[in-house]
C-alpha positions as CSV (number, residue, x, y, z in Angstrom):
1,M,191.6,169.1,47.1
2,R,189.0,171.3,49.3
3,N,190.2,172.1,52.3
4,E,186.3,171.4,53.6
5,L,186.5,167.8,52.5
6,L,189.7,167.3,54.3
7,Y,188.3,168.5,57.2
8,K,185.1,166.5,57.3
9,F,187.9,163.6,56.7
10,F,189.9,164.8,59.9
11,N,186.7,164.7,61.6
12,G,185.9,161.5,60.9
13,A,182.9,162.2,58.7
14,A,184.1,161.5,55.5
15,S,182.1,158.1,54.2
16,Y,183.9,155.2,52.8
17,D,184.3,156.7,49.0
18,E,185.3,159.9,50.4
19,E,188.1,158.8,52.2
20,V,189.5,156.6,49.0
21,Y,189.5,159.9,47.7
22,V,191.7,161.7,49.8
23,R,194.0,159.2,50.3
24,T,194.5,158.6,46.9
25,W,194.9,161.9,46.4
26,M,198.0,162.1,49.1
27,E,199.8,159.6,48.4
28,S,200.0,160.6,44.5
29,S,202.8,162.9,44.9
30,E,205.1,165.0,47.4
31,E,203.3,168.3,47.1
32,N,199.7,167.1,47.8
33,K,201.5,164.8,51.3
34,R,202.9,168.3,52.7
35,K,199.2,170.0,51.8
36,F,197.7,167.1,53.9
37,Y,200.2,167.3,56.7
38,H,200.0,171.2,56.5
39,E,196.4,171.0,57.3
40,R,196.3,168.6,59.7
41,K,198.6,170.5,62.1
42,I,196.7,173.4,61.4
43,F,193.1,171.7,62.6
44,D,194.7,169.5,65.0
45,A,193.7,170.4,68.6
46,L,193.4,168.2,71.9
47,L,190.8,169.2,74.4
48,L,190.7,167.5,77.9
49,Q,187.8,167.3,80.0
50,A,188.5,167.7,83.7
51,N,186.0,168.9,86.4
52,G,183.4,168.7,84.4
53,T,185.0,171.3,81.9
54,L,186.4,171.3,78.9
55,K,190.3,172.8,78.6
56,E,192.4,173.5,75.9
57,I,196.0,172.6,75.8
58,K,198.9,172.5,74.1
59,K,198.7,170.1,70.9
60,P,201.1,167.6,71.3
61,K,203.3,167.3,67.2
62,G,201.3,164.9,64.7
63,M,197.9,164.3,67.5
64,L,194.9,164.4,65.6
65,I,191.3,164.5,67.0
66,H,188.3,164.3,64.8
67,N,187.2,167.8,65.0
68,H,188.2,171.4,63.5
69,T,186.0,173.3,65.7
70,F,185.7,172.8,69.7
71,R,181.4,173.1,68.9
72,E,181.9,170.1,66.8
73,F,184.8,168.3,68.7
74,I,182.0,168.7,71.9
75,K,179.8,166.7,69.8
76,I,181.8,163.8,69.4
77,A,183.0,163.9,73.0
78,S,179.6,163.2,74.3
79,V,180.0,159.6,72.7
80,V,183.8,159.5,72.3
81,L,185.8,159.4,75.5
82,L,189.7,159.7,74.6
83,T,192.0,160.4,77.2
84,L,195.1,162.0,76.6
85,T,197.7,162.0,79.1
86,A,201.5,162.8,79.3
87,G,204.6,161.9,81.3
88,F,207.9,161.0,81.1
89,L,209.9,157.7,80.5
90,Y,213.6,158.0,81.0
91,Q,215.0,155.5,78.5
92,T,218.4,155.7,77.3
93,Y,219.7,156.6,74.2
94,Q,222.8,156.2,72.0
95,E,222.7,159.4,71.2
96,A,221.3,161.9,74.4
97,H,220.2,161.0,77.7
98,Q,217.3,163.0,77.7
99,P,214.0,162.6,79.2
100,I,211.8,161.7,76.8
101,A,208.1,163.0,76.7
102,M,205.3,160.4,76.1
103,Q,201.8,160.8,74.4
104,T,199.6,158.1,75.9
105,I,195.9,157.3,74.1
106,H,192.8,155.5,75.8
107,V,190.6,154.5,73.0
108,P,187.2,153.4,74.5
109,A,184.9,150.0,73.9
110,G,182.7,151.1,70.9
111,Q,185.4,153.3,69.1
112,Y,188.4,154.1,66.7
113,I,190.7,156.7,65.6
114,N,193.7,157.4,63.4
115,I,196.8,159.7,64.3
116,T,199.6,160.6,62.3
117,L,203.2,160.2,64.7
118,P,205.8,162.9,64.4
119,D,207.6,161.0,61.3
120,G,204.3,161.3,59.3
121,T,203.4,157.3,60.2
122,L,200.1,156.5,59.4
123,V,198.1,155.0,63.0
124,W,194.1,153.1,63.6
125,L,193.4,152.2,67.3
126,N,190.8,150.1,67.5
127,A,188.6,149.9,70.6
128,R,189.8,148.9,73.9
129,T,193.0,150.2,73.0
130,T,196.1,151.9,74.9
131,F,198.5,153.4,72.6
132,R,202.0,155.0,73.5
133,Y,204.3,157.2,71.6
134,P,207.0,159.6,71.5
135,V,206.4,163.3,71.4
136,N,209.6,163.0,69.0
137,F,211.8,160.5,67.6
138,T,215.0,159.9,67.9
139,K,217.1,159.8,64.7
140,K,218.0,156.3,65.3
141,Q,214.7,154.7,67.2
142,R,211.3,154.8,66.3
143,N,209.5,152.8,69.5
144,V,206.0,152.8,70.5
145,E,203.6,150.6,73.1
146,L,200.6,148.9,72.2
147,N,197.8,147.2,74.1
148,G,195.1,146.4,72.4
149,E,194.3,146.5,68.1
150,A,196.3,148.6,65.8
151,Y,196.8,149.1,62.3
152,F,200.3,150.9,60.9
153,E,201.3,152.3,57.7
154,V,204.9,153.0,58.5
155,T,206.9,155.9,56.7
156,K,210.0,153.8,55.7
157,N,213.7,155.1,57.3
158,E,216.2,152.7,56.9
159,N,218.2,154.4,59.6
160,S,215.8,154.4,62.2
161,P,213.9,151.2,62.8
162,F,210.2,151.2,63.5
163,S,209.7,148.8,66.7
164,V,205.9,148.4,68.2
165,K,206.5,146.5,71.7
166,T,203.3,144.4,72.9
167,D,203.5,142.5,76.2
168,K,204.7,139.2,74.6
169,H,206.4,140.7,71.3
170,T,208.1,143.4,69.3
171,V,207.5,143.9,66.0
172,K,209.8,145.8,64.1
173,V,209.7,147.2,60.7
174,L,211.6,149.9,58.5
175,G,208.2,151.1,56.4
176,T,205.4,148.7,56.1
177,K,202.2,148.3,56.6
178,F,200.6,145.8,59.2
179,N,197.7,144.9,61.8
180,I,199.0,143.9,65.6
181,E,196.0,142.6,67.7
182,A,197.4,142.0,71.3
183,Y,195.2,142.7,74.2
184,S,197.2,142.0,77.2
185,E,193.5,140.9,78.9
186,K,192.6,138.4,76.2
187,N,196.4,137.0,76.2
188,N,196.1,136.6,72.8
189,F,198.9,138.4,69.8
190,V,198.7,138.0,65.9
191,T,200.7,140.1,63.6
192,T,199.1,140.5,60.0
193,L,201.2,141.7,57.4
194,M,199.8,143.1,54.2
195,E,203.2,144.8,52.8
196,G,206.7,145.3,53.4
197,K,208.4,142.9,55.8
198,V,208.8,142.8,59.5
199,S,210.8,140.8,62.4
200,I,208.8,139.2,65.4
201,H,211.7,139.7,68.4
202,P,209.7,137.3,71.4
203,T,210.0,139.0,75.2
204,A,211.6,135.7,76.3
205,S,213.7,135.2,73.7
206,P,214.8,138.4,71.5
207,S,217.4,137.3,69.4
208,T,215.3,134.4,67.7
209,P,213.1,137.0,65.3
210,L,210.4,135.7,63.4
211,L,210.3,136.9,60.1
212,L,207.1,137.7,58.3
213,K,206.8,138.2,54.7
214,P,203.5,139.7,53.3
215,N,199.4,138.1,53.0
216,T,200.7,136.2,56.3
217,K,200.1,136.4,60.1
218,A,202.2,135.0,62.6
219,I,199.7,134.0,65.5
220,Y,201.0,132.9,69.0
221,E,199.4,129.8,70.7
222,N,200.1,127.4,73.2
223,G,203.9,129.0,74.0
224,E,204.6,129.4,70.3
225,L,204.3,131.9,67.4
226,T,202.8,130.1,64.1
227,V,202.9,131.4,60.6
228,Q,199.2,131.0,58.7
229,Y,198.9,132.9,55.1
230,V,196.2,135.1,54.7
231,D,193.1,135.2,52.0
232,D,190.5,137.8,53.0
233,Y,191.4,141.0,54.7
234,S,188.2,141.7,55.4
235,V,188.0,141.6,58.9
236,Y,190.5,144.6,58.8
237,R,188.1,146.5,58.0
238,W,187.4,147.6,61.2
239,R,189.3,151.0,60.8
240,E,186.2,151.7,58.6
241,G,183.4,151.3,60.9
242,L,183.0,147.7,59.6
243,I,182.6,144.8,62.1
244,C,183.5,141.3,59.4
245,F,183.4,137.6,60.3
246,K,184.2,134.7,58.6
247,D,183.8,131.1,60.0
248,A,183.5,132.5,62.7
249,S,181.7,130.7,65.8
250,F,178.6,132.4,67.1
251,A,181.3,133.3,71.2
252,S,184.2,134.9,68.8
253,I,181.1,137.4,67.2
254,M,179.8,138.6,70.5
255,E,183.4,139.0,72.0
256,D,183.6,141.6,68.7
257,F,180.5,143.1,69.5
258,E,181.4,143.8,73.4
259,K,184.5,145.4,72.2
260,Y,183.0,147.5,69.5
261,Y,179.6,148.1,71.5
262,G,181.3,148.6,74.7
263,V,178.7,145.9,76.8
264,K,178.8,142.8,78.5
265,I,177.3,139.4,76.4
266,S,176.8,136.6,78.4
267,I,175.4,133.3,76.7
268,N,173.5,130.4,78.3
269,N,172.0,129.0,75.1
270,N,174.5,126.3,73.4
271,K,173.0,125.6,70.4
272,V,174.4,128.8,69.0
273,N,177.7,127.7,69.1
274,K,177.1,124.5,66.7
275,N,178.1,126.9,63.6
276,K,180.1,128.7,61.9
277,Y,178.9,132.2,60.3
278,T,180.0,134.9,58.1
279,G,179.2,138.0,57.4
280,K,179.8,141.7,58.5
281,F,177.6,144.6,60.2
282,R,178.4,148.6,60.6
283,Q,179.3,149.6,63.7
284,R,177.2,152.4,63.5
285,D,174.1,150.8,62.8
286,G,174.5,149.5,66.5
287,V,173.8,145.9,68.7
288,D,170.4,145.9,68.5
289,Y,170.2,145.8,65.1
290,A,173.5,143.2,64.7
291,L,171.8,140.8,66.8
292,H,168.0,141.1,65.1
293,V,170.2,140.2,62.1
294,L,171.6,136.9,63.5
295,Q,168.5,135.8,64.9
296,R,167.5,135.6,61.3
297,D,169.3,132.7,60.8
298,I,170.3,131.4,64.2
299,Y,167.6,130.9,66.5
300,F,168.2,132.9,69.7
301,S,166.3,135.4,72.5
302,Y,168.3,137.6,74.2
303,K,167.9,140.0,77.5
304,K,169.4,143.4,77.6
305,D,169.7,145.9,80.6
306,D,170.7,149.3,79.5
307,E,171.7,150.1,83.0
308,L,174.2,147.6,83.3
309,Q,175.1,147.6,79.4
310,T,174.6,143.7,79.9
311,I,173.4,141.2,77.3
312,T,172.1,137.9,77.8
313,I,171.9,135.4,74.9
314,E,169.0,132.6,75.9
């Protein structure tokens, strides 16, 4: 594997085919995995913007920002505001009573990133997501916190369960692939299981968990969790930079646009919500392109205020 391609992958500049190639190579052997994580550690860097200047700060273990030089990061920083703050959370563990250093990541609207946790777990974070995780996991617990949307590929460790805490539920696993959408401001919760097993523990009654099987999702609605079968995973391709929707209302599509493009959209045309729509857009094409494409099938006009970052559908 050429290092140039790995760095391109780390920088988030790899094409979809290149990403598939790198991940297939990485998962093909333990030696490739060791090289992959070794190169990530070498080229990981954290920069914090303070008082109008960029400062280099000490890198928490396993953190990835898509860059391999300061110059490349500055280019990305112009469009991606990734604020990393370190704090201390005092939590009692069975084996020690020590302060646990926590890393907090805020992903702004219109952006997404991927990181590697200290145990090798891969996490993709969607727009408007806040994610907290320990700089180092303990031997018996791997606990993280999520407000937003994330996709996880959890490294299996039967002696150390992995749990994701949201405002309403906690999802516990050993090693699996799943997606969680839990934006506190939207009061929603959806967990979709691709591989493995997960148990969902409601905050109100943690002793009565719901067990999920692959190709199913749990949705919190009207005060209870319901399970649905999943036959289309296209909506989870956001980690590839795609906005996908199937049989979706116009209003829900606009909610996605708000999240991915960092704008506020108001709908003053009730006729646009009469039908359901299916399609996909590349995030990098922008909101104007997406709206123009929708106008081919839906009659509406819109006004955009670039200064206020608002769009009105008429």
